[in-house]
C-alpha positions as a Markdown table, in Angstrom:
| # | Residue | x | y | z |
|---|---|---|---|---|
| 1 | Unk | 19.4 | -12.4 | -19.8 |
| 2 | Unk | 18.5 | -14.4 | -16.8 |
| 3 | Unk | 14.8 | -15.1 | -16.5 |
| 4 | Unk | 12.8 | -14.3 | -13.4 |
| 5 | Unk | 10.6 | -16.2 | -11.0 |
| 6 | Unk | 7.9 | -13.9 | -9.8 |
| 7 | Unk | 5.7 | -15.0 | -6.9 |
| 8 | Unk | 2.5 | -13.3 | -5.9 |
| 9 | Unk | 1.5 | -13.8 | -2.3 |
| 10 | Unk | -2.2 | -13.1 | -1.8 |
| 11 | Unk | -2.8 | -14.0 | -5.5 |
| 12 | Unk | -6.5 | -14.3 | -4.8 |
| 13 | Unk | -6.6 | -10.5 | -4.8 |
| 14 | Unk | -8.7 | -9.0 | -7.5 |
| 15 | Unk | -5.7 | -6.9 | -8.5 |
| 16 | Unk | -3.5 | -9.8 | -9.6 |
| 17 | Unk | -4.5 | -9.6 | -13.3 |
| 18 | Unk | -3.1 | -6.1 | -13.5 |
| 19 | Unk | 0.3 | -7.5 | -12.7 |
| 20 | Unk | -0.1 | -10.0 | -15.6 |
| 21 | Unk | -1.1 | -7.2 | -17.9 |
| 22 | Unk | 2.0 | -5.1 | -17.0 |
| 23 | Unk | 4.3 | -8.2 | -17.3 |
| 24 | Unk | 2.8 | -8.7 | -20.8 |
| 25 | Unk | 3.7 | -5.1 | -21.7 |
| 26 | Unk | 7.3 | -5.6 | -20.6 |
| 27 | Unk | 7.7 | -9.2 | -21.9 |
| 28 | Unk | 10.5 | -8.1 | -24.3 |
| 29 | Unk | 12.6 | -6.4 | -21.7 |
| 30 | Unk | 11.7 | -8.4 | -18.6 |
| 31 | Unk | 11.6 | -12.1 | -19.4 |
| 32 | Unk | 9.8 | -14.2 | -16.7 |
| 33 | Unk | 10.2 | -18.0 | -16.5 |
| 34 | Unk | 7.5 | -18.6 | -14.0 |
| 35 | Unk | 4.6 | -16.7 | -12.3 |
| 36 | Unk | 3.7 | -18.4 | -9.0 |
| 37 | Unk | 0.3 | -17.7 | -7.5 |
| 38 | Unk | 0.1 | -18.3 | -3.8 |
| 39 | Unk | -3.0 | -18.0 | -1.6 |
| 40 | Unk | -4.6 | -19.7 | 1.4 |
| 41 | Unk | -8.1 | -19.5 | -0.1 |
| 42 | Unk | -8.3 | -22.4 | -2.5 |
| 43 | Unk | -11.5 | -21.2 | -4.3 |
| 44 | Unk | -10.2 | -17.7 | -5.0 |
| 45 | Unk | -6.8 | -19.2 | -6.1 |
| 46 | Unk | -8.5 | -21.6 | -8.5 |
| 47 | Unk | -10.6 | -18.9 | -10.0 |
| 48 | Unk | -7.6 | -16.5 | -10.3 |
| 49 | Unk | -5.4 | -19.1 | -11.9 |
| 50 | Unk | -7.9 | -19.9 | -14.6 |
| 51 | Unk | -8.5 | -16.3 | -15.4 |
| 52 | Unk | -4.8 | -15.3 | -15.3 |
| 53 | Unk | -3.9 | -18.2 | -17.7 |
| 54 | Unk | -6.6 | -17.0 | -20.2 |
| 55 | Unk | -5.6 | -13.4 | -19.8 |
| 56 | Unk | -1.9 | -14.1 | -20.2 |
| 57 | Unk | -2.6 | -16.2 | -23.4 |
| 58 | Unk | -4.7 | -13.3 | -24.8 |
| 59 | Unk | -1.9 | -10.9 | -24.1 |
| 60 | Unk | 0.8 | -13.1 | -25.6 |
| 61 | Unk | 2.6 | -13.7 | -22.3 |
| 62 | Unk | 4.0 | -17.2 | -22.4 |
| 63 | Unk | 5.3 | -17.6 | -18.9 |
| 64 | Unk | 3.6 | -20.4 | -17.1 |
| 65 | Unk | 1.1 | -19.5 | -14.3 |
| 66 | Unk | 1.5 | -21.9 | -11.4 |
| 67 | Unk | -0.8 | -22.0 | -8.4 |
| 68 | Unk | 0.3 | -23.3 | -5.0 |
| 69 | Unk | -1.0 | -23.3 | -1.4 |
| 70 | Unk | 2.5 | -24.3 | -0.1 |
| 71 | Unk | 4.4 | -21.2 | 1.0 |
| 72 | Unk | 7.9 | -22.8 | 0.7 |
| 73 | Unk | 7.1 | -23.8 | -2.9 |
| 74 | Unk | 6.1 | -20.2 | -3.7 |
| 75 | Unk | 9.1 | -18.6 | -2.1 |
| 76 | Unk | 11.9 | -21.0 | -3.0 |
| 77 | Unk | 14.0 | -19.6 | -5.9 |
| 78 | Unk | 11.9 | -16.5 | -6.2 |
| 79 | Unk | 13.6 | -13.3 | -7.4 |
| 80 | Unk | 10.7 | -11.0 | -6.5 |
| 81 | Unk | 7.7 | -11.6 | -4.2 |
| 82 | Unk | 4.7 | -9.3 | -4.6 |
| 83 | Unk | 2.7 | -9.3 | -1.4 |
| 84 | Unk | -0.9 | -8.2 | -1.3 |
| 85 | Unk | -2.6 | -10.0 | 1.5 |
| 86 | Unk | -5.6 | -9.1 | 3.6 |
| 87 | Unk | -5.7 | -10.9 | 6.9 |
| 88 | Unk | -9.3 | -11.4 | 8.0 |
| 89 | Unk | -10.6 | -10.3 | 4.6 |
| 90 | Unk | -13.2 | -7.6 | 4.1 |
| 91 | Unk | -15.2 | -9.0 | 7.0 |
| 92 | Unk | -12.6 | -7.5 | 9.4 |
| 93 | Unk | -12.1 | -4.4 | 7.3 |
| 94 | Unk | -15.8 | -3.6 | 7.8 |
| 95 | Unk | -15.3 | -3.8 | 11.6 |
| 96 | Unk | -12.2 | -1.6 | 11.3 |
| 97 | Unk | -14.5 | 1.0 | 9.7 |
| 98 | Unk | -17.6 | 0.6 | 11.9 |
| 99 | Unk | -16.2 | 0.3 | 15.4 |
| 100 | Unk | -14.3 | 3.7 | 15.4 |
| 101 | Unk | -17.4 | 5.4 | 13.9 |
| 102 | Unk | -19.4 | 4.4 | 17.0 |
| 103 | Unk | -17.1 | 6.7 | 18.9 |
| 104 | Unk | -17.2 | 9.5 | 16.4 |
| 105 | Unk | -13.8 | 8.7 | 15.1 |
| 106 | Unk | -12.5 | 8.0 | 11.6 |
| 107 | Unk | -13.2 | 4.4 | 10.5 |
| 108 | Unk | -10.8 | 3.7 | 7.6 |
| 109 | Unk | -8.7 | 0.7 | 6.6 |
| 110 | Unk | -5.3 | 2.3 | 6.9 |
| 111 | Unk | -5.8 | 5.5 | 8.8 |
| 112 | Unk | -6.7 | 5.9 | 12.5 |
| 113 | Unk | -7.7 | 3.2 | 14.9 |
| 114 | Unk | -9.0 | 0.9 | 12.1 |
| 115 | Unk | -5.7 | 1.1 | 10.3 |
| 116 | Unk | -3.9 | 0.1 | 13.5 |
| 117 | Unk | -6.0 | -3.1 | 13.8 |
| 118 | Unk | -5.2 | -4.0 | 10.2 |
| 119 | Unk | -1.6 | -3.6 | 11.1 |
| 120 | Unk | -2.0 | -5.8 | 14.2 |
| 121 | Unk | -3.6 | -8.6 | 12.2 |
| 122 | Unk | -1.1 | -8.3 | 9.3 |
| 123 | Unk | 2.4 | -7.6 | 10.7 |
| 124 | Unk | 2.9 | -11.1 | 12.4 |
| 125 | Unk | 1.8 | -12.8 | 9.1 |
| 126 | Unk | 4.0 | -10.6 | 6.9 |
| 127 | Unk | 7.0 | -11.0 | 9.3 |
| 128 | Unk | 6.6 | -14.8 | 9.1 |
| 129 | Unk | 6.5 | -14.7 | 5.3 |
| 130 | Unk | 9.6 | -12.4 | 5.3 |
| 131 | Unk | 11.5 | -14.6 | 7.7 |
| 132 | Unk | 10.9 | -17.7 | 5.5 |
| 133 | Unk | 11.8 | -15.8 | 2.3 |
| 134 | Unk | 15.1 | -14.7 | 3.9 |
| 135 | Unk | 15.9 | -18.4 | 4.6 |
| 136 | Unk | 14.8 | -19.8 | 1.2 |
| 137 | Unk | 15.7 | -17.0 | -1.2 |
| 138 | Unk | 17.9 | -14.4 | 0.7 |
| 139 | Unk | 18.5 | -12.3 | -2.4 |
| 140 | Unk | 14.8 | -11.9 | -3.3 |
| 141 | Unk | 13.0 | -8.6 | -2.9 |
| 142 | Unk | 9.5 | -8.3 | -1.4 |
| 143 | Unk | 7.5 | -5.8 | -3.4 |
| 144 | Unk | 4.9 | -4.9 | -0.8 |
| 145 | Unk | 1.4 | -3.6 | -1.5 |
| 146 | Unk | -0.1 | -5.0 | 1.7 |
| 147 | Unk | -1.6 | -2.2 | 3.7 |
| 148 | Unk | -0.8 | -0.3 | 5.8 |
| 149 | Unk | 2.3 | -0.5 | 3.7 |
| 150 | Unk | 4.4 | 1.9 | 5.8 |
| 151 | Unk | 3.9 | 0.0 | 9.0 |
| 152 | Unk | 4.4 | -3.4 | 7.2 |
| 153 | Unk | 7.7 | -2.2 | 5.7 |
| 154 | Unk | 8.9 | -0.9 | 9.1 |
| 155 | Unk | 8.1 | -4.1 | 10.8 |
| 156 | Unk | 9.8 | -6.3 | 8.2 |
| 157 | Unk | 12.9 | -4.1 | 8.1 |
| 158 | Unk | 13.2 | -4.0 | 11.9 |
| 159 | Unk | 12.4 | -7.6 | 12.7 |
| 160 | Unk | 13.5 | -9.7 | 9.8 |
| 161 | Unk | 16.5 | -10.0 | 7.3 |
| 162 | Unk | 14.3 | -9.9 | 4.2 |
| 163 | Unk | 14.8 | -7.1 | 1.6 |
| 164 | Unk | 11.6 | -5.1 | 1.2 |
| 165 | Unk | 10.3 | -2.1 | -0.7 |
| 166 | Unk | 6.9 | -0.8 | 0.3 |
| 167 | Unk | 4.7 | 0.8 | -2.4 |
| 168 | Unk | 1.5 | 2.7 | -2.9 |
| 169 | Unk | 0.0 | 4.0 | -6.1 |
| 170 | Unk | -0.2 | 7.4 | -4.4 |
| 171 | Unk | 3.5 | 8.0 | -5.3 |
| 172 | Unk | 2.4 | 8.6 | -8.9 |
| 173 | Unk | -0.9 | 10.4 | -8.3 |
| 174 | Unk | 0.5 | 13.8 | -9.3 |
| 175 | Unk | 1.7 | 12.3 | -12.6 |
| 176 | Unk | -1.8 | 10.8 | -13.1 |
| 177 | Unk | -3.5 | 14.1 | -12.2 |
| 178 | Unk | -1.3 | 16.0 | -14.6 |
| 179 | Unk | -2.2 | 13.6 | -17.4 |
| 180 | Unk | -5.9 | 13.9 | -16.6 |
| 181 | Unk | -5.7 | 17.7 | -16.5 |
| 182 | Unk | -3.4 | 18.5 | -19.4 |
| 183 | Unk | -2.6 | 15.2 | -21.2 |
| 184 | Unk | 1.0 | 15.3 | -20.0 |
| 185 | Unk | 2.9 | 12.0 | -20.1 |
| 186 | Unk | 4.1 | 10.7 | -16.7 |
| 187 | Unk | 7.8 | 11.1 | -17.5 |
| 188 | Unk | 7.5 | 14.8 | -18.0 |
| 189 | Unk | 6.3 | 15.5 | -14.5 |
| 190 | Unk | 8.6 | 15.4 | -11.5 |
| 191 | Unk | 8.3 | 16.6 | -7.9 |
| 192 | Unk | 9.6 | 16.3 | -4.3 |
| 193 | Unk | 7.6 | 13.9 | -2.2 |
| 194 | Unk | 7.9 | 13.7 | 1.6 |
| 195 | Unk | 6.1 | 12.1 | 4.4 |
| 196 | Unk | 4.7 | 8.7 | 5.3 |
| 197 | Unk | 2.3 | 6.3 | 3.5 |
| 198 | Unk | -1.1 | 8.0 | 3.3 |
| 199 | Unk | 0.4 | 11.0 | 5.1 |
| 200 | Unk | 2.5 | 12.8 | 2.5 |
| 201 | Unk | 3.0 | 16.1 | 0.7 |
| 202 | Unk | 4.1 | 16.8 | -2.9 |
| 203 | Unk | 5.8 | 20.1 | -3.8 |
| 204 | Unk | 8.4 | 21.6 | -6.2 |
| 205 | Unk | 6.4 | 20.3 | -9.2 |
| 206 | Unk | 8.1 | 20.6 | -12.6 |
| 207 | Unk | 7.0 | 19.8 | -16.2 |
| 208 | Unk | 9.9 | 19.2 | -18.5 |
| 209 | Unk | 12.3 | 20.5 | -15.8 |
| 210 | Unk | 10.6 | 23.9 | -15.4 |
| 211 | Unk | 8.5 | 24.8 | -12.3 |
| 212 | Unk | 4.8 | 24.6 | -12.9 |
| 213 | Unk | 2.9 | 27.8 | -13.3 |
| 214 | Unk | 0.2 | 28.8 | -10.7 |
| 215 | Unk | -2.5 | 27.8 | -13.2 |
| 216 | Unk | -0.9 | 24.4 | -13.9 |
| 217 | Unk | -0.6 | 23.8 | -10.1 |
| 218 | Unk | -4.3 | 24.6 | -9.7 |
| 219 | Unk | -5.2 | 22.4 | -12.7 |
| 220 | Unk | -3.4 | 19.5 | -11.2 |
| 221 | Unk | -4.8 | 20.1 | -7.7 |
| 222 | Unk | -8.3 | 20.1 | -9.1 |
| 223 | Unk | -7.9 | 16.4 | -9.9 |
| 224 | Unk | -7.6 | 15.6 | -6.2 |
| 225 | Unk | -11.3 | 15.2 | -5.5 |
| 226 | Unk | -10.8 | 14.5 | -1.8 |
| 227 | Unk | -9.2 | 17.6 | -0.4 |
| 228 | Unk | -10.7 | 21.0 | -0.8 |
| 229 | Unk | -9.1 | 23.1 | -3.6 |
| 230 | Unk | -9.0 | 26.3 | -1.5 |
| 231 | Unk | -7.2 | 24.3 | 1.2 |
| 232 | Unk | -4.7 | 23.1 | -1.3 |
| 233 | Unk | -4.1 | 26.7 | -2.4 |
| 234 | Unk | -3.6 | 27.7 | 1.2 |
| 235 | Unk | -1.1 | 24.9 | 1.8 |
| 236 | Unk | 0.8 | 25.6 | -1.4 |
| 237 | Unk | 1.6 | 21.9 | -1.7 |
| 238 | Unk | -0.4 | 18.9 | -2.9 |
| 239 | Unk | -1.6 | 16.7 | 0.0 |
| 240 | Unk | -2.2 | 13.0 | -0.3 |
| 241 | Unk | -5.9 | 12.3 | -0.8 |
| 242 | Unk | -5.8 | 10.6 | 2.6 |
| 243 | Unk | -5.2 | 14.0 | 4.2 |
| 244 | Unk | -9.0 | 14.5 | 3.8 |
| 245 | Unk | -9.3 | 12.5 | 7.1 |
| 246 | Unk | -7.0 | 15.0 | 8.9 |
| 247 | Unk | -8.1 | 18.3 | 7.4 |
| 248 | Unk | -11.8 | 17.6 | 7.0 |
| 249 | Unk | -12.3 | 15.2 | 9.9 |
| 250 | Unk | -15.7 | 16.1 | 11.1 |
| 251 | Unk | -17.1 | 16.5 | 7.6 |
| 252 | Unk | -15.8 | 13.2 | 6.5 |
| 253 | Unk | -16.8 | 11.3 | 9.6 |
| 254 | Unk | -20.4 | 12.7 | 9.3 |
| 255 | Unk | -20.5 | 11.7 | 5.7 |
| 256 | Unk | -19.4 | 8.1 | 6.3 |
| 257 | Unk | -21.8 | 7.8 | 9.1 |
| 258 | Unk | -24.7 | 8.9 | 6.8 |
| 259 | Unk | -23.7 | 6.6 | 4.0 |
| 260 | Unk | -25.7 | 3.4 | 3.6 |
| 261 | Unk | -22.6 | 1.3 | 3.2 |
| 262 | Unk | -19.0 | 1.6 | 4.4 |
| 263 | Unk | -16.3 | 1.3 | 1.8 |
| 264 | Unk | -15.6 | -2.2 | 3.0 |
| 265 | Unk | -19.2 | -3.2 | 2.4 |
| 266 | Unk | -19.1 | -1.6 | -1.1 |
| 267 | Unk | -15.9 | -3.5 | -1.9 |
| 268 | Unk | -17.4 | -6.8 | -0.7 |
| 269 | Unk | -20.2 | -6.4 | -3.2 |
| 270 | Unk | -17.8 | -5.3 | -5.9 |
| 271 | Unk | -15.6 | -8.3 | -5.4 |
| 272 | Unk | -18.6 | -10.6 | -5.7 |
| 273 | Unk | -19.3 | -9.1 | -9.1 |
| 274 | Unk | -15.6 | -9.2 | -10.1 |
| 275 | Unk | -15.0 | -12.8 | -9.1 |
| 276 | Unk | -18.2 | -13.9 | -10.9 |
| 277 | Unk | -16.6 | -12.5 | -14.0 |
| 278 | Unk | -13.2 | -14.0 | -13.3 |
| 279 | Unk | -14.9 | -17.4 | -12.9 |
| 280 | Unk | -16.5 | -17.3 | -16.3 |
| 281 | Unk | -14.4 | -19.6 | -18.5 |
| 282 | Unk | -15.1 | -17.4 | -21.5 |
| 283 | Unk | -13.8 | -14.3 | -19.8 |
| 284 | Unk | -10.4 | -13.3 | -20.9 |
| 285 | Unk | -10.6 | -9.5 | -20.3 |
| 286 | Unk | -10.4 | -7.6 | -17.0 |
| 287 | Unk | -14.0 | -7.0 | -15.9 |
| 288 | Unk | -15.3 | -3.4 | -16.0 |
| 289 | Unk | -16.2 | -3.6 | -12.3 |
| 290 | Unk | -12.4 | -3.8 | -11.4 |
| 291 | Unk | -12.1 | -0.1 | -12.3 |
| 292 | Unk | -14.4 | 0.7 | -9.4 |
| 293 | Unk | -12.2 | -1.2 | -7.0 |
| 294 | Unk | -9.6 | 1.7 | -6.8 |
| 295 | Unk | -5.8 | 1.4 | -6.5 |
| 296 | Unk | -5.1 | 1.9 | -10.2 |
| 297 | Unk | -1.5 | 2.3 | -11.2 |
| 298 | Unk | 0.0 | -0.1 | -8.7 |
| 299 | Unk | 1.1 | -2.7 | -11.2 |
| 300 | Unk | 3.0 | -0.1 | -13.2 |
| 301 | Unk | 5.0 | 0.9 | -10.1 |
| 302 | Unk | 5.6 | -2.7 | -9.0 |
| 303 | Unk | 6.9 | -3.9 | -12.4 |
| 304 | Unk | 8.9 | -0.6 | -12.7 |
| 305 | Unk | 10.7 | -1.5 | -9.5 |
| 306 | Unk | 11.4 | -5.0 | -10.7 |
| 307 | Unk | 12.9 | -3.6 | -13.9 |
| 308 | Unk | 15.1 | -1.1 | -12.1 |
| 309 | Unk | 16.5 | -3.8 | -9.8 |
| 310 | Unk | 16.9 | -6.6 | -12.3 |
| 311 | Unk | 18.1 | -4.6 | -15.2 |
| 312 | Unk | 20.1 | -2.1 | -13.1 |
| 313 | Unk | 18.3 | 0.9 | -14.5 |
| 314 | Unk | 18.7 | 4.0 | -12.3 |
| 315 | Unk | 15.1 | 4.9 | -11.6 |
| 316 | Unk | 13.6 | 7.6 | -9.5 |
| 317 | Unk | 10.6 | 6.2 | -7.6 |
| 318 | Unk | 8.6 | 7.0 | -4.5 |
| 319 | Unk | 9.2 | 4.1 | -2.0 |
| 320 | Unk | 8.5 | 3.3 | 1.6 |
| 321 | Unk | 12.1 | 2.8 | 2.9 |
| 322 | Unk | 14.1 | 3.4 | 6.2 |
| 323 | Unk | 14.8 | 7.1 | 6.6 |
| 324 | Unk | 18.6 | 6.9 | 6.9 |
| 325 | Unk | 18.9 | 10.7 | 7.6 |
| 326 | Unk | 16.7 | 11.9 | 4.7 |
| 327 | Unk | 14.2 | 13.5 | 7.0 |
| 328 | Unk | 16.3 | 15.2 | 9.7 |
| 329 | Unk | 13.5 | 15.3 | 12.3 |
| 330 | Unk | 12.7 | 11.6 | 12.3 |
| 331 | Unk | 14.8 | 8.6 | 13.5 |
| 332 | Unk | 17.1 | 6.9 | 10.9 |
| 333 | Unk | 15.2 | 3.6 | 11.2 |
| 334 | Unk | 11.8 | 5.1 | 10.8 |
| 335 | Unk | 10.2 | 4.1 | 7.5 |
| 336 | Unk | 9.2 | 7.1 | 5.4 |
| 337 | Unk | 7.6 | 7.4 | 2.0 |
| 338 | Unk | 9.8 | 9.6 | -0.2 |
| 339 | Unk | 11.7 | 9.9 | -3.5 |
| 340 | Unk | 14.4 | 7.2 | -3.9 |
| 341 | Unk | 17.0 | 6.0 | -6.4 |
| 342 | Unk | 16.4 | 2.4 | -7.3 |
| 343 | Unk | 18.9 | 0.1 | -9.1 |
| 344 | Unk | 20.6 | -3.2 | -8.6 |
| 345 | Unk | 22.3 | -1.9 | -5.5 |
| 346 | Unk | 18.9 | -1.4 | -3.8 |
| 347 | Unk | 16.8 | 1.5 | -2.7 |
| 348 | Unk | 18.4 | 4.8 | -1.5 |
| 349 | Unk | 16.3 | 7.7 | -0.2 |
| 350 | Unk | 17.3 | 11.0 | -1.8 |
| 351 | Unk | 18.3 | 13.9 | 0.4 |
| 352 | Unk | 15.4 | 16.2 | 1.2 |
| 353 | Unk | 16.7 | 19.7 | 1.2 |
| 354 | Unk | 13.6 | 21.3 | 2.6 |
| 355 | Unk | 10.3 | 20.3 | 4.0 |
| 356 | Unk | 7.4 | 22.8 | 4.0 |
| 357 | Unk | 7.0 | 23.8 | 7.6 |
| 358 | Unk | 3.2 | 23.1 | 7.8 |
| 359 | Unk | 4.0 | 19.4 | 7.1 |
| 360 | Unk | 6.4 | 18.7 | 10.0 |
| 361 | Unk | 3.8 | 18.4 | 12.8 |
| 362 | Unk | 1.5 | 15.8 | 11.2 |
| 363 | Unk | 4.3 | 13.7 | 9.9 |
| 364 | Unk | 6.1 | 13.6 | 13.2 |
| 365 | Unk | 2.9 | 12.8 | 15.2 |
| 366 | Unk | 1.8 | 10.0 | 12.8 |
| 367 | Unk | 5.3 | 8.5 | 12.8 |
| 368 | Unk | 5.3 | 8.5 | 16.6 |
| 369 | Unk | 2.0 | 6.5 | 16.4 |
| 370 | Unk | 3.4 | 4.2 | 13.7 |
| 371 | Unk | 6.5 | 3.2 | 15.6 |
| 372 | Unk | 4.5 | 2.5 | 18.8 |
| 373 | Unk | 1.9 | 0.5 | 16.7 |
| 374 | Unk | 4.6 | -1.6 | 15.1 |
| 375 | Unk | 6.1 | -2.5 | 18.5 |
| 376 | Unk | 2.6 | -3.3 | 19.9 |
| 377 | Unk | 1.8 | -5.5 | 16.9 |
| 378 | Unk | 5.0 | -7.5 | 17.3 |
| 379 | Unk | 5.0 | -7.8 | 21.1 |
| 380 | Unk | 1.2 | -8.0 | 21.7 |
| 381 | Unk | 1.6 | -5.2 | 24.1 |
| 382 | Unk | -1.7 | -3.6 | 25.1 |
| 383 | Unk | 0.0 | -0.7 | 26.8 |
| 384 | Unk | 1.9 | 0.3 | 23.7 |
| 385 | Unk | -1.3 | -0.1 | 21.7 |
| 386 | Unk | -2.9 | 2.5 | 24.0 |
| 387 | Unk | 0.1 | 4.8 | 23.7 |
| 388 | Unk | -0.1 | 4.5 | 19.9 |
| 389 | Unk | -3.7 | 5.6 | 19.9 |
| 390 | Unk | -3.0 | 8.4 | 22.3 |
| 391 | Unk | -0.2 | 9.6 | 19.9 |
| 392 | Unk | -2.5 | 9.5 | 16.9 |
| 393 | Unk | -3.9 | 12.9 | 15.9 |
| 394 | Unk | -7.2 | 11.2 | 14.9 |
| 395 | Unk | -7.8 | 9.6 | 18.3 |
| 396 | Unk | -5.8 | 11.2 | 21.2 |
| 397 | Unk | -8.4 | 11.2 | 23.9 |
| 398 | Unk | -7.7 | 8.9 | 26.8 |
| 399 | Unk | -11.4 | 8.2 | 27.7 |
| 400 | Unk | -12.0 | 7.1 | 24.1 |
| 401 | Unk | -8.9 | 4.9 | 24.0 |
| 402 | Unk | -9.9 | 3.1 | 27.1 |
| 403 | Unk | -13.3 | 2.2 | 25.6 |
| 404 | Unk | -12.3 | 1.7 | 22.0 |
| 405 | Unk | -9.2 | -0.5 | 22.2 |
| 406 | Unk | -10.8 | -3.4 | 24.2 |
| 407 | Unk | -13.6 | -3.5 | 21.7 |
| 408 | Unk | -11.3 | -3.5 | 18.7 |
| 409 | Unk | -9.1 | -6.2 | 20.2 |
| 410 | Unk | -12.0 | -8.4 | 21.1 |
| 411 | Unk | -13.5 | -8.0 | 17.6 |
| 412 | Unk | -10.2 | -9.2 | 16.2 |
| 413 | Unk | -9.4 | -11.9 | 18.7 |
| 414 | Unk | -9.3 | -14.7 | 16.1 |
| 415 | Unk | -6.5 | -12.9 | 14.3 |
| 416 | Unk | -4.4 | -11.6 | 17.2 |
| 417 | Unk | -2.6 | -14.5 | 18.8 |
| 418 | Unk | 0.1 | -12.2 | 20.0 |
| 419 | Unk | -2.4 | -10.5 | 22.2 |
| 420 | Unk | -4.6 | -13.4 | 23.2 |
| 421 | Unk | -2.3 | -16.4 | 22.8 |
| 422 | Unk | -2.6 | -19.2 | 20.3 |
| 423 | Unk | -5.9 | -21.0 | 19.7 |
């Protein structure tokens, strides 16, 4: 079997060791000849390289771990490129959270106005990486975990020739919840999944092919600690945990405003602790603090996708992918997050026979925002940025948009050459 070259772009991320761990689990079925770690932060890259080498050795993974700060070296000859970058770091994330809160709006890294700014900083960088990959390794796949993954995937598919699949651990949350509630293994739980990244709904749940009972549905729903259980019963479907920002907006905004720290500030402190552990030359286990970082399960999905493509194993996965008629009320080129068949031929969205009626409005409105936001990010178009925020259900109000957007753009000036021109 041909061995793979896997490149991790943004390898200084605290999540990188989880990919090493999953590769070690699959070392018999998925041989890897080289793991390339690429990052623009030399210090984080050095720390992560040292830890990943120790961790790989402990797990019996013999593939060499090779660091580089040269993008072409990282991309040339790659079969799969896992992307997990954060343009501007947690410093900018904290501004994404705090500035909207000043106006009584949701401040969150992927949802609302803050999420749009993350997209504005990130899309030009991701498109540049994708364009280079398409030149150097045209058959390679980007396995994207860079947020907001739906907008990133749409930008890359519309403006570059690179092959990309966008992922989020949320696609397997119902499986994780069923395991937590009843000890049921992932492969026994199936469901229909429809919507956008961080704006999705899960329904028609089955266990071993039979519909779940009402008690089983409630047991699984109880594991979603972010959305009120009585609301989930009312909906009759499982909402993404991110629906908390839409269905409990005032409650959640008030809570975040009263917290001592934003999530970004908490993460900054956590990462300091995590990287101190990674830097310890005696450390060859994932630090306990990593579990507090969130995002669990993503490595399992990423490596599952690589297996499906490389080994040509028909695999049902939730992927961010162009719609291509799967959702009748959205454009064909709109990227949606839904159940897909993945194999060597690529990623094909499965036909969606029905969509619960209460889901249509939010999905359509947020997709309208996303498509405008992607165009604004690529073109540096302030008018389209305003239109995107006006379309967003969590912003909408003209007077707020006129005050909020200039402040957000100015706070991100350093990372927005498309809006302000090159330095």
